[in-house]
ROTILUM-863414 format. One record per atom (N, C-alpha, C): residue in three letters; x, y, z. Coordinates in steps of 0.05 Angstrom, whole numbers, padded with zeros to 5 digits, always signed. Layout:
N
ALAXYZ
...
***
This chain:
330
MET+00017-00024+00000
MET+00000+00000+00000
MET+00018+00025+00000
PRO+00014+00044-00019
PRO+00031+00068-00019
PRO+00026+00085+00005
THR+00047+00093+00018
THR+00046+00108+00043
THR+00068+00130+00042
ILE+00061+00153+00052
ILE+00081+00175+00054
ILE+00086+00181+00084
HIS+00111+00183+00091
HIS+00119+00190+00118
HIS+00134+00217+00117
TYR+00125+00237+00132
TYR+00139+00262+00134
TYR+00150+00264+00162
LEU+00176+00261+00165
LEU+00188+00256+00191
LEU+00195+00282+00206
ASN+00193+00281+00232
ASN+00200+00303+00250
ASN+00230+00301+00255
VAL+00246+00316+00241
VAL+00275+00313+00242
VAL+00289+00340+00246
LYS+00284+00352+00269
LYS+00296+00378+00275
LYS+00288+00398+00253
GLU+00306+00416+00246
GLU+00300+00437+00226
GLU+00311+00428+00199
GLY+00305+00404+00191
GLY+00313+00393+00165
GLY+00290+00379+00152
ASP+00296+00363+00132
ASP+00276+00349+00117
ASP+00282+00319+00115
CYS+00261+00303+00116
CYS+00263+00275+00109
CYS+00235+00264+00103
SER+00231+00256+00079
SER+00205+00244+00071
SER+00210+00216+00060
VAL+00192+00198+00066
VAL+00194+00170+00057
VAL+00169+00162+00042
ILE+00172+00150+00019
ILE+00150+00140+00003
ILE+00152+00110+00000
GLU+00132+00095+00009
GLU+00130+00067+00004
GLU+00111+00064-00020
HIS+00121+00053-00042
HIS+00106+00051-00067
HIS+00091+00025-00070
TYR+00071+00025-00088
TYR+00057+00000-00094
TYR+00076-00022-00101
SER+00097-00015-00116
SER+00116-00035-00126
SER+00131-00049-00104
GLY+00131-00038-00080
GLY+00148-00047-00058
GLY+00174-00031-00056
ASN+00180-00015-00076
ASN+00203+00003-00074
ASN+00199+00024-00053
VAL+00221+00033-00042
VAL+00220+00055-00022
VAL+00238+00078-00033
THR+00226+00102-00033
THR+00240+00126-00039
THR+00243+00143-00014
VAL+00268+00153-00009
VAL+00272+00172+00013
VAL+00282+00198+00000
ILE+00269+00219+00007
ILE+00276+00246-00003
ILE+00288+00262+00020
ASP+00315+00266+00018
ASP+00330+00280+00039
ASP+00331+00265+00065
VAL+00350+00273+00082
VAL+00352+00260+00108
VAL+00364+00280+00127
CYS+00356+00278+00152
CYS+00366+00295+00174
CYS+00364+00280+00200
ASN+00383+00285+00218
ASN+00383+00272+00244
ASN+00386+00242+00244
ALA+00399+00232+00223
ALA+00405+00203+00222
ALA+00431+00198+00236
LYS+00430+00185+00259
LYS+00453+00182+00276
LYS+00460+00152+00280
ALA+00485+00147+00283
ALA+00494+00119+00288
ALA+00493+00115+00318
GLU+00469+00108+00328
GLU+00466+00104+00357
GLU+00451+00078+00362
ASP+00444+00074+00387
ASP+00427+00051+00395
ASP+00399+00057+00386
PHE+00390+00046+00363
PHE+00365+00053+00351
PHE+00341+00046+00369
ILE+00343+00024+00384
ILE+00321+00016+00401
ILE+00317+00036+00423
SER+00339+00046+00435
SER+00338+00066+00455
SER+00326+00092+00444
GLU+00333+00099+00420
GLU+00321+00122+00407
GLU+00291+00120+00406
ILE+00281+00097+00398
ILE+00252+00093+00395
ILE+00238+00095+00422
ILE+00250+00083+00443
ILE+00238+00083+00469
ILE+00237+00112+00480
LYS+00259+00127+00477
LYS+00260+00154+00486
LYS+00239+00171+00473
ALA+00235+00168+00447
ALA+00215+00184+00433
ALA+00187+00178+00443
ARG+00181+00152+00448
ARG+00154+00145+00457
ARG+00149+00156+00485
LEU+00168+00154+00502
LEU+00165+00165+00529
LEU+00161+00195+00528
ALA+00175+00209+00511
ALA+00173+00238+00509
ALA+00145+00246+00500
ILE+00133+00231+00481
ILE+00107+00237+00472
ILE+00086+00235+00494
LYS+00089+00215+00511
LYS+00070+00211+00533
LYS+00070+00233+00553
LYS+00093+00247+00556
LYS+00095+00268+00576
LYS+00084+00295+00567
LEU+00079+00298+00541
LEU+00071+00324+00531
LEU+00041+00328+00532
GLY+00032+00353+00537
GLY+00004+00359+00537
GLY-00005+00372+00512
VAL-00029+00385+00513
VAL-00040+00396+00489
VAL-00040+00427+00489
SER-00033+00439+00511
SER-00036+00468+00513
SER-00014+00482+00497
GLY-00022+00503+00483
GLY-00003+00521+00470
GLY+00015+00506+00450
ASN+00041+00510+00453
ASN+00060+00498+00435
ASN+00062+00468+00440
PHE+00058+00452+00419
PHE+00059+00423+00423
PHE+00087+00412+00426
ASN+00107+00428+00418
ASN+00135+00424+00427
ASN+00147+00398+00417
GLN+00138+00388+00394
GLN+00149+00363+00384
GLN+00177+00367+00371
LYS+00183+00392+00366
LYS+00210+00397+00355
LYS+00232+00387+00375
LYS+00226+00387+00400
LYS+00245+00378+00420
LYS+00249+00348+00420
TYR+00232+00334+00405
TYR+00233+00304+00406
TYR+00235+00294+00377
PRO+00257+00300+00363
PRO+00259+00291+00335
PRO+00264+00261+00334
VAL+00256+00249+00312
VAL+00262+00220+00307
VAL+00288+00217+00292
ASN+00299+00194+00295
ASN+00322+00185+00279
ASN+00311+00170+00256
PRO+00315+00179+00231
PRO+00303+00165+00208
PRO+00311+00136+00206
VAL+00335+00129+00214
VAL+00344+00101+00213
VAL+00326+00084+00232
ALA+00323+00094+00257
ALA+00306+00080+00276
ALA+00277+00079+00266
TYR+00267+00101+00255
TYR+00240+00102+00246
TYR+00235+00081+00224
LEU+00252+00080+00204
LEU+00248+00061+00182
LEU+00249+00032+00193
LYS+00267+00027+00212
LYS+00269+00000+00222
LYS+00243-00008+00237
THR+00231+00011+00252
THR+00206+00004+00265
THR+00183-00001+00246
HIS+00186+00010+00222
HIS+00166+00005+00201
HIS+00174-00017+00182
LYS+00194-00033+00191
LYS+00202-00057+00177
LYS+00212-00051+00149
ILE+00225-00028+00146
ILE+00238-00020+00120
ILE+00267-00026+00123
SER+00278-00044+00108
SER+00306-00053+00111
SER+00323-00045+00088
SER+00311-00035+00066
SER+00327-00026+00043
SER+00313-00003+00029
VAL+00329+00013+00015
VAL+00318+00037+00001
VAL+00325+00034-00029
PHE+00305+00036-00046
PHE+00310+00034-00075
PHE+00323+00059-00086
ARG+00313+00082-00077
ARG+00325+00108-00087
ARG+00326+00128-00065
PHE+00347+00143-00064
PHE+00350+00165-00045
PHE+00353+00190-00062
VAL+00337+00210-00057
VAL+00337+00235-00071
VAL+00348+00257-00053
LEU+00370+00269-00061
LEU+00380+00293-00047
LEU+00371+00317-00063
THR+00352+00332-00052
THR+00340+00353-00068
THR+00361+00374-00076
HIS+00380+00380-00058
HIS+00401+00400-00063
HIS+00421+00398-00041
PRO+00445+00410-00044
PRO+00468+00404-00026
PRO+00469+00421-00001
ASP+00447+00423+00014
ASP+00448+00437+00040
ASP+00450+00415+00062
MET+00464+00421+00083
MET+00470+00401+00103
MET+00445+00392+00118
ASP+00425+00410+00121
ASP+00400+00401+00135
ASP+00384+00381+00118
HIS+00393+00375+00094
HIS+00381+00355+00077
HIS+00399+00330+00074
MET+00422+00331+00086
MET+00440+00307+00085
MET+00453+00302+00112
ASP+00440+00310+00134
ASP+00451+00306+00160
ASP+00448+00277+00168
GLY+00471+00262+00168
GLY+00470+00234+00174
GLY+00470+00216+00150
ILE+00476+00228+00126
ILE+00475+00213+00101
ILE+00494+00189+00101
LYS+00517+00191+00114
LYS+00536+00169+00114
LYS+00524+00145+00129
THR+00513+00150+00153
THR+00501+00129+00169
THR+00477+00117+00154
PHE+00461+00134+00142
PHE+00437+00125+00127
PHE+00445+00107+00104
PHE+00465+00114+00089
PHE+00473+00098+00066
PHE+00485+00071+00075
GLU+00500+00072+00097
GLU+00511+00047+00108
GLU+00490+00028+00117
GLU+00468+00039+00128
GLU+00447+00022+00138
GLU+00429+00011+00116
PHE+00422+00027+00096
PHE+00401+00020+00077
PHE+00411+00015+00048
GLU+00436+00022+00043
GLU+00449+00017+00017
GLU+00430+00023-00007
PRO+00423+00048-00011
PRO+00405+00055-00033
PRO+00416+00045-00060
THR+00398+00035-00077
THR+00406+00026-00103
THR+00411+00049-00122
ASN+00395+00070-00120
ASN+00397+00093-00137
ASN+00400+00118-00120
PHE+00415+00137-00130
PHE+00420+00163-00116
PHE+00415+00185-00136
TRP+00394+00201-00131
TRP+00388+00224-00147
TRP+00402+00249-00135
ASP+00416+00263-00153
ASP+00432+00285-00143
ASP+00431+00307-00165
THR+00441+00330-00158
THR+00443+00352-00177
THR+00472+00356-00185
ASP+00476+00367-00209
ASP+00504+00373-00218
ASP+00514+00399-00206
ASN+00514+00400-00179
ASN+00523+00424-00165
ASN+00553+00423-00162
LYS+00564+00447-00156
LYS+00593+00449-00151
LYS+00598+00461-00123
GLU+00579+00456-00106
GLU+00581+00467-00079
GLU+00606+00459-00064
LYS+00618+00478-00050
LYS+00640+00473-00032
LYS+00633+00482-00004
LYS+00642+00468+00016
LYS+00635+00476+00043
LYS+00660+00476+00061
GLU+00659+00494+00080
GLU+00679+00494+00102
GLU+00664+00492+00128
PHE+00675+00477+00147
PHE+00662+00471+00172
PHE+00677+00485+00195
GLU+00663+00501+00210
GLU+00675+00515+00233
GLU+00670+00498+00258
GLU+00686+00502+00278
GLU+00682+00489+00303
GLU+00655+00496+00314
GLY+00641+00477+00324
GLY+00614+00481+00335
GLY+00592+00478+00315
SER+00598+00472+00290
SER+00577+00467+00270
SER+00559+00444+00279
PRO+00533+00447+00275
PRO+00515+00424+00283
PRO+00516+00401+00263
TYR+00531+00405+00241
TYR+00532+00384+00221
TYR+00560+00372+00219
SER+00562+00348+00207
SER+00586+00333+00207
SER+00601+00336+00180
GLU+00627+00343+00182
GLU+00643+00345+00158
GLU+00646+00317+00146
GLU+00644+00296+00162
GLU+00646+00269+00152
GLU+00622+00264+00132
ASP+00599+00274+00139
ASP+00576+00271+00121
ASP+00581+00285+00094
TRP+00592+00309+00096
TRP+00598+00324+00072
TRP+00618+00310+00054
ASN+00639+00300+00067
ASN+00660+00285+00051
ASN+00648+00260+00039
PHE+00631+00246+00053
PHE+00618+00222+00042
PHE+00601+00230+00018
TYR+00585+00252+00021
TYR+00569+00261-00002
TYR+00587+00268-00026
LYS+00609+00282-00021
LYS+00627+00291-00043
LYS+00637+00267-00059
LYS+00643+00245-00045
LYS+00652+00221-00059
LYS+00629+00210-00077
LEU+00605+00210-00066
LEU+00582+00202-00082
LEU+00578+00219-00107
ARG+00583+00245-00103
ARG+00578+00264-00125
ARG+00601+00264-00145
ASP+00626+00262-00136
ASP+00648+00267-00154
ASP+00663+00243-00165
ASN+00661+00221-00150
ASN+00676+00197-00159
ASN+00664+00183-00183
LYS+00680+00172-00199
LYS+00671+00156-00222
LYS+00685+00129-00222
PRO+00673+00107-00231
PRO+00646+00106-00243
PRO+00625+00110-00222
ARG+00602+00121-00231
ARG+00581+00128-00212
ARG+00561+00105-00208
THR+00571+00084-00196
THR+00554+00060-00191
THR+00557+00054-00161
ASN+00537+00038-00152
ASN+00537+00029-00124
ASN+00540+00051-00104
PRO+00520+00069-00101
PRO+00495+00068-00116
PRO+00498+00081-00144
ARG+00478+00075-00160
ARG+00477+00088-00187
ARG+00469+00117-00183
ARG+00486+00135-00192
ARG+00480+00164-00189
ARG+00466+00175-00214
LEU+00443+00188-00210
LEU+00428+00199-00232
LEU+00425+00229-00227
THR+00429+00245-00248
THR+00422+00274-00247
THR+00400+00278-00268
LEU+00377+00285-00258
LEU+00353+00286-00275
LEU+00341+00314-00275
PHE+00328+00321-00298
PHE+00317+00347-00301
PHE+00288+00347-00306
SER+00276+00370-00305
SER+00247+00374-00310
SER+00238+00358-00335
GLY+00218+00342-00331
GLY+00207+00327-00354
GLY+00220+00300-00360
SER+00241+00293-00344
SER+00255+00268-00349
SER+00236+00244-00346
THR+00241+00224-00363
THR+00226+00199-00361
THR+00245+00176-00359
GLY+00238+00155-00345
GLY+00256+00132-00342
GLY+00243+00109-00329
LYS+00255+00086-00334
LYS+00245+00061-00323
LYS+00245+00062-00292
TYR+00223+00052-00281
TYR+00218+00049-00252
TYR+00208+00075-00239
TYR+00220+00098-00245
TYR+00210+00122-00230
TYR+00185+00133-00242
ASN+00181+00133-00269
ASN+00155+00140-00280
ASN+00148+00124-00305
ARG+00162+00102-00310
ARG+00156+00084-00331
ARG+00159+00055-00321
THR+00143+00037-00333
THR+00145+00009-00326
THR+00170-00003-00341
GLU+00175-00028-00335
GLU+00197-00042-00349
GLU+00192-00043-00379
GLU+00167-00042-00387
GLU+00160-00042-00416
GLU+00160-00014-00428
GLY+00166+00006-00412
GLY+00168+00033-00423
GLY+00141+00048-00422
LEU+00121+00036-00409
LEU+00095+00049-00408
LEU+00094+00069-00384
GLN+00075+00087-00385
GLN+00072+00106-00363
GLN+00065+00091-00337
GLY+00075+00101-00315
GLY+00069+00088-00289
GLY+00093+00087-00272
GLY+00104+00063-00270
GLY+00127+00059-00252
GLY+00120+00067-00224
ASP+00138+00081-00210
ASP+00133+00090-00183
ASP+00119+00117-00181
GLY+00112+00129-00204
GLY+00096+00153-00203
GLY+00110+00178-00196
LEU+00136+00179-00200
LEU+00152+00203-00193
LEU+00158+00219-00218
HIS+00148+00244-00218
HIS+00151+00262-00241
HIS+00167+00286-00233
ILE+00188+00291-00247
ILE+00207+00313-00240
ILE+00198+00339-00253
LEU+00192+00358-00237
LEU+00183+00384-00247
LEU+00206+00405-00247
ALA+00226+00400-00231
ALA+00250+00417-00230
ALA+00272+00401-00218
SER+00297+00408-00224
SER+00306+00433-00235
SER+00310+00431-00265
THR+00323+00451-00277
THR+00330+00450-00305
THR+00360+00454-00307
SER+00371+00448-00331
SER+00400+00452-00334
SER+00407+00482-00331
GLU+00389+00499-00340
GLU+00394+00528-00338
GLU+00395+00537-00309
LEU+00376+00527-00293
LEU+00374+00535-00265
LEU+00399+00524-00250
VAL+00407+00500-00256
VAL+00431+00489-00243
VAL+00456+00505-00251
LYS+00458+00512-00276
LYS+00481+00528-00285
LYS+00482+00555-00270
GLU+00459+00568-00267
GLU+00458+00594-00253
GLU+00465+00590-00224
ALA+00454+00569-00212
ALA+00460+00563-00183
ALA+00490+00560-00178
ASN+00503+00546-00197
ASN+00532+00543-00194
ASN+00547+00570-00197
GLU+00537+00587-00214
GLU+00550+00613-00219
GLU+00548+00631-00195
VAL+00525+00631-00182
VAL+00520+00649-00159
VAL+00524+00636-00132
ALA+00529+00609-00132
ALA+00534+00594-00108
ALA+00510+00595-00089
ASP+00486+00595-00100
ASP+00461+00593-00085
ASP+00445+00570-00096
TYR+00442+00549-00081
TYR+00433+00524-00092
TYR+00403+00517-00087
ASN+00388+00536-00076
ASN+00360+00531-00072
ASN+00345+00528-00098
ASP+00352+00544-00118
ASP+00337+00543-00143
ASP+00348+00522-00162
CYS+00365+00504-00152
CYS+00371+00480-00168
CYS+00360+00456-00154
SER+00342+00460-00135
SER+00330+00439-00120
SER+00311+00422-00137
TYR+00311+00396-00132
TYR+00290+00379-00143
TYR+00263+00387-00133
VAL+00243+00387-00150
VAL+00215+00388-00142
VAL+00202+00364-00156
ILE+00189+00347-00140
ILE+00179+00322-00150
ILE+00149+00320-00144
LEU+00134+00312-00165
LEU+00106+00307-00162
LEU+00102+00276-00161
TYR+00090+00267-00140
TYR+00084+00239-00137
TYR+00054+00234-00144
LYS+00049+00218-00165
LYS+00022+00212-00173
LYS+00017+00183-00166
THR-00005+00178-00152
THR-00013+00151-00145
THR-00043+00150-00139
GLY-00057+00131-00151
GLY-00085+00127-00145
GLY-00102+00151-00149
GLY-00095+00168-00168
GLY-00110+00193-00172
GLY-00103+00216-00154
HIS-00083+00211-00137
HIS-00074+00232-00118
HIS-00049+00246-00130
ARG-00045+00271-00122
ARG-00021+00286-00130
ARG-00009+00299-00105
ILE+00016+00290-00099
ILE+00030+00299-00076
ILE+00056+00312-00086
LEU+00061+00337-00078
LEU+00083+00353-00088
LEU+00104+00357-00066
PHE+00128+00349-00072
PHE+00151+00353-00054
PHE+00167+00377-00064
GLY+00168+00398-00048
GLY+00178+00424-00058
GLY+00208+00429-00054
GLY+00223+00411-00040
GLY+00251+00416-00036
GLY+00255+00443-00023
ASP+00275+00458-00032
ASP+00279+00485-00022
ASP+00276+00506-00045
CYS+00259+00499-00064
CYS+00258+00516-00089
CYS+00249+00544-00083
GLN+00259+00563-00100
GLN+00253+00591-00097
GLN+00238+00601-00122
ASP+00236+00627-00125
ASP+00218+00639-00144
ASP+00224+00631-00173
LYS+00249+00629-00181
LYS+00255+00622-00209
LYS+00245+00593-00215
THR+00247+00576-00195
THR+00237+00549-00199
THR+00207+00549-00202
TRP+00194+00564-00185
TRP+00164+00565-00187
TRP+00155+00576-00214
LYS+00170+00596-00224
LYS+00163+00607-00250
LYS+00165+00585-00271
HIS+00186+00570-00270
HIS+00189+00548-00290
HIS+00166+00528-00287
ILE+00160+00520-00262
ILE+00138+00501-00258
ILE+00111+00511-00268
LEU+00105+00536-00262
LEU+00079+00547-00270
LEU+00078+00552-00300
ASP+00101+00557-00312
ASP+00102+00560-00342
ASP+00099+00533-00356
VAL+00111+00512-00345
VAL+00113+00487-00360
VAL+00095+00465-00349
HIS+00090+00465-00322
HIS+00076+00443-00310
HIS+00051+00451-00295
VAL+00038+00473-00303
VAL+00016+00484-00287
VAL-00007+00465-00284
GLY-00013+00449-00305
GLY-00034+00430-00303
GLY-00030+00408-00283
ASP-00004+00402-00278
ASP+00002+00381-00259
ASP+00000+00391-00230
VAL+00004+00416-00225
VAL+00005+00426-00197
VAL-00020+00442-00189
LYS-00038+00447-00208
LYS-00062+00462-00202
LYS-00080+00446-00183
ASP-00088+00458-00160
ASP-00106+00445-00141
ASP-00094+00418-00132
VAL-00069+00419-00124
VAL-00055+00395-00115
VAL-00067+00385-00089
ASP-00065+00359-00084
ASP-00077+00348-00060
ASP-00061+00353-00035
LEU-00035+00349-00036
LEU-00017+00352-00013
LEU+00009+00365-00021
LEU+00018+00384-00006
LEU+00043+00398-00011
LEU+00062+00395+00012
ILE+00086+00385+00006
ILE+00108+00386+00026
ILE+00121+00413+00022
ALA+00118+00431+00041
ALA+00124+00459+00037
ALA+00153+00463+00029
PRO+00158+00480+00009
PRO+00186+00487+00002
PRO+00200+00500+00026
HIS+00225+00493+00029
HIS+00241+00504+00051
HIS+00229+00500+00078
HIS+00216+00477+00081
HIS+00204+00468+00107
HIS+00182+00487+00115
GLY+00173+00505+00098
GLY+00152+00524+00106
GLY+00163+00550+00116
ARG+00190+00554+00115
ARG+00202+00578+00126
ARG+00198+00602+00107
LYS+00197+00626+00119
LYS+00199+00650+00103
LYS+00227+00651+00092
SER+00230+00659+00067
SER+00257+00661+00056
SER+00257+00680+00032
SER+00247+00704+00036
SER+00247+00725+00016
SER+00237+00715-00011
ARG+00214+00702-00010
ARG+00202+00690-00034
ARG+00174+00701-00039
SER+00165+00698-00063
SER+00137+00704-00069
SER+00121+00679-00064
TYR+00096+00683-00054
TYR+00079+00660-00050
TYR+00055+00660-00069
GLU+00059+00673-00092
GLU+00037+00673-00111
GLU+00031+00645-00123
PHE+00051+00627-00121
PHE+00047+00600-00131
PHE+00024+00586-00116
LEU+00019+00595-00091
LEU-00003+00582-00076
LEU-00030+00588-00089
GLU-00033+00610-00104
GLU-00058+00616-00117
GLU-00065+00595-00138
ILE-00045+00582-00149
ILE-00050+00561-00168
ILE-00051+00533-00155
LEU-00032+00528-00137
LEU-00031+00502-00124
LEU-00055+00496-00107
LYS-00063+00516-00090
LYS-00086+00513-00072
LYS-00086+00485-00059
PRO-00064+00477-00046
PRO-00063+00450-00034
PRO-00084+00446-00013
LYS-00096+00422-00013
LYS-00116+00416+00007
LYS-00104+00415+00035
VAL-00079+00406+00037
VAL-00064+00407+00062
VAL-00034+00411+00055
THR-00020+00427+00071
THR+00009+00430+00069
THR+00022+00421+00094
LEU+00045+00407+00091
LEU+00060+00398+00114
LEU+00085+00416+00117
PHE+00088+00428+00141
PHE+00110+00445+00148
PHE+00130+00429+00166
GLY+00155+00436+00163
GLY+00175+00425+00181
GLY+00178+00443+00205
ASN+00201+00442+00218
ASN+00205+00456+00243
ASN+00222+00482+00239
ALA+00214+00502+00253
ALA+00229+00527+00255
ALA+00216+00544+00276
ARG+00229+00564+00286
ARG+00216+00582+00305
ARG+00191+00594+00291
ALA+00170+00600+00307
ALA+00145+00609+00295
ALA+00148+00634+00278
GLU+00166+00652+00287
GLU+00169+00677+00271
GLU+00183+00673+00245
HIS+00195+00649+00241
HIS+00208+00643+00216
HIS+00191+00627+00196
LEU+00168+00618+00205
LEU+00150+00603+00187
LEU+00130+00621+00173
ALA+00123+00614+00149
ALA+00107+00631+00132
ALA+00077+00626+00137
TYR+00069+00627+00162
TYR+00041+00622+00168
TYR+00022+00641+00153
GLY+00030+00666+00151
GLY+00013+00686+00138
GLY+00006+00679+00109
ALA+00025+00669+00094
ALA+00020+00663+00066
ALA-00002+00642+00063
TRP-00003+00623+00082
TRP-00024+00603+00081
TRP-00050+00613+00094
ASN-00048+00626+00117
ASN-00072+00636+00131
ASN-00087+00656+00114
ASN-00072+00674+00101
ASN-00086+00694+00084
ASN-00101+00682+00061
ARG-00094+00658+00053
ARG-00108+00645+00031
ARG-00126+00623+00041
LYS-00128+00621+00068
LYS-00146+00601+00081
LYS-00138+00573+00072
LEU-00112+00568+00071
LEU-00102+00541+00064
LEU-00092+00527+00089
PRO-00102+00504+00095
PRO-00094+00490+00120
PRO-00066+00478+00119
PHE-00054+00476+00142
PHE-00027+00465+00144
PHE-00024+00451+00170
ILE-00005+00433+00172
ILE+00003+00419+00197
ILE+00033+00420+00199
THR+00043+00425+00223
THR+00072+00427+00227
THR+00082+00402+00242
ASN+00108+00395+00238
ASN+00120+00374+00254
ASN+00120+00381+00283
ASN+00122+00406+00290
ASN+00122+00414+00318
ASN+00096+00408+00331
GLN+00074+00408+00316
GLN+00048+00400+00327
GLN+00044+00370+00327
ALA+00051+00358+00305
ALA+00043+00330+00299
ALA+00063+00309+00305
GLY+00089+00317+00308
GLY+00110+00296+00307
GLY+00114+00287+00278
CYS+00114+00262+00274
CYS+00115+00251+00246
CYS+00087+00250+00235
ILE+00085+00253+00209
ILE+00059+00254+00195
ILE+00059+00231+00174
VAL+00038+00215+00174
VAL+00036+00193+00156
VAL+00010+00196+00140
VAL+00013+00192+00114
VAL-00010+00195+00096
VAL-00014+00168+00081
ASP-00038+00157+00083
ASP-00045+00133+00069
ASP-00053+00139+00041
ALA-00033+00138+00023
ALA-00037+00146-00005
ALA-00050+00124-00021
GLY-00056+00101-00009
GLY-00070+00079-00023
GLY-00100+00081-00019
SER-00109+00099-00003
SER-00137+00102+00003
SER-00149+00125-00014
GLU-00174+00122-00022
GLU-00187+00142-00039
GLU-00187+00170-00026
HIS-00189+00171+00000
HIS-00193+00197+00014
HIS-00167+00208+00027
LEU-00145+00195+00022
LEU-00119+00204+00034
LEU-00121+00209+00064
PRO-00126+00189+00080
PRO-00127+00192+00109
PRO-00099+00201+00120
LEU-00100+00218+00140
LEU-00076+00229+00151
LEU-00073+00221+00180
TYR-00050+00213+00188
TYR-00044+00203+00215
TYR-00020+00219+00226
VAL-00019+00222+00253
VAL+00004+00235+00265
VAL+00013+00218+00289
THR+00039+00221+00297
THR+00049+00206+00319
THR+00044+00218+00346
HIS+00036+00244+00347
HIS+00032+00257+00372
HIS+00002+00256+00379
LYS-00004+00238+00398
LYS-00032+00233+00404
LYS-00048+00258+00414
PRO-00037+00275+00432
PRO-00053+00298+00440
PRO-00061+00316+00417
PHE-00044+00319+00397
PHE-00052+00335+00374
PHE-00074+00322+00358
ALA-00071+00295+00354
ALA-00092+00281+00340
ALA-00119+00283+00355
GLU-00119+00282+00381
GLU-00143+00284+00397
GLU-00156+00312+00394
GLN-00139+00332+00392
GLN-00150+00359+00389
GLN-00164+00362+00362
LEU-00152+00350+00341
LEU-00164+00351+00314
LEU-00189+00333+00312
ASN-00188+00310+00326
ASN-00209+00290+00323
ASN-00213+00275+00349
PRO-00234+00282+00364
PRO-00238+00268+00390
PRO-00243+00238+00387
TYR-00248+00229+00363
TYR-00253+00200+00358
TYR-00228+00187+00346
THR-00205+00199+00350
THR-00181+00188+00339
THR-00176+00159+00349
PHE-00160+00144+00334
PHE-00153+00117+00342
PHE-00125+00112+00332
TYR-00112+00092+00345
TYR-00085+00085+00338
TYR-00085+00064+00316
SER-00069+00069+00295
SER-00066+00049+00274
SER-00039+00034+00278
GLU-00041+00008+00282
GLU-00017-00008+00285
GLU-00001-00008+00259
GLU-00016-00007+00237
GLU-00002-00008+00211
GLU+00016+00016+00207
PHE+00005+00040+00213
PHE+00020+00065+00209
PHE+00035+00074+00234
LYS+00030+00061+00256
LYS+00042+00069+00282
LYS+00037+00098+00288
ALA+00013+00107+00284
ALA+00005+00135+00287
ALA-00025+00137+00292
TYR-00034+00161+00299
TYR-00062+00166+00307
TYR-00077+00180+00284
TYR-00100+00169+00278
TYR-00117+00180+00256
TYR-00126+00208+00262
CYS-00125+00226+00242
CYS-00134+00254+00246
CYS-00159+00259+00228
TYR-00156+00258+00202
TYR-00178+00263+00184
TYR-00171+00256+00156
ARG-00190+00259+00138
ARG-00185+00253+00109
ARG-00178+00278+00095
VAL-00156+00278+00080
VAL-00148+00301+00064
VAL-00168+00307+00043
LYS-00178+00286+00030
LYS-00199+00289+00009
LYS-00225+00278+00020
PRO-00244+00296+00026
PRO-00270+00288+00038
PRO-00285+00268+00021
***
């Protein structure tokens, strides 16, 4: 059954797609640590029980480890890992993650990013060096490294083995070779970010990466029919304000948007509230799970008090290991 997991991973991104085919796609990673994964799971569950419902739900203080999370969901291998762009909050723990799950395919951008690490950095230079080897070393196998652009088609991700439409339903809306070239010239890599539309069972789920205005212009010029009135949006840049235009929301009109973590003053609540567009944050919900195999896109969260506030008749799903909230599509 196709399922989407949007993980509560500090101020970074990590999304997991379980496809009909049995393949697993992971888009970005953060807070993946080489620790005692069972202890991580127990600590997270205890923390959730201690939290109440008043005011700030405070789930940002209790991030999950993606490695532990996938193991509790009986995911032992990853078919493709997508790094939307080369920011450390999207590859925090990438070395541990790759060692644990050995992705078969690695989607990357042709960026030329260079980084220097100062003492006290929250991120690991070891992760960056591991990524650089994936990016720069040849031959680019094990994992197979792919750099794909807007409109790309290929076996398994949006084509069957016979070359027919379908596959795992992943459609690349951005970036473009021109946007990547410009990003390399100005050393600003948000506008070379992957933007991926996942189509399954009549649903359209859009993963926004960290894309900025130039990317949205391309998407609305070339792919407007695909993103108009989308069902679910994984907010670009985790939902943060970042000197961008939000006019794209007038076209997308997502039924629900998922925000990551940041201080409240840094999240673009106004852009969604002014358009009366609903959203849920990791800080409220913990991890968010969407049943993409159901007609109505039921949504579940791991933080029970938040689920109870949204739906007094909530129940726990053993399958999704989360609490039912409501249907995205009535």
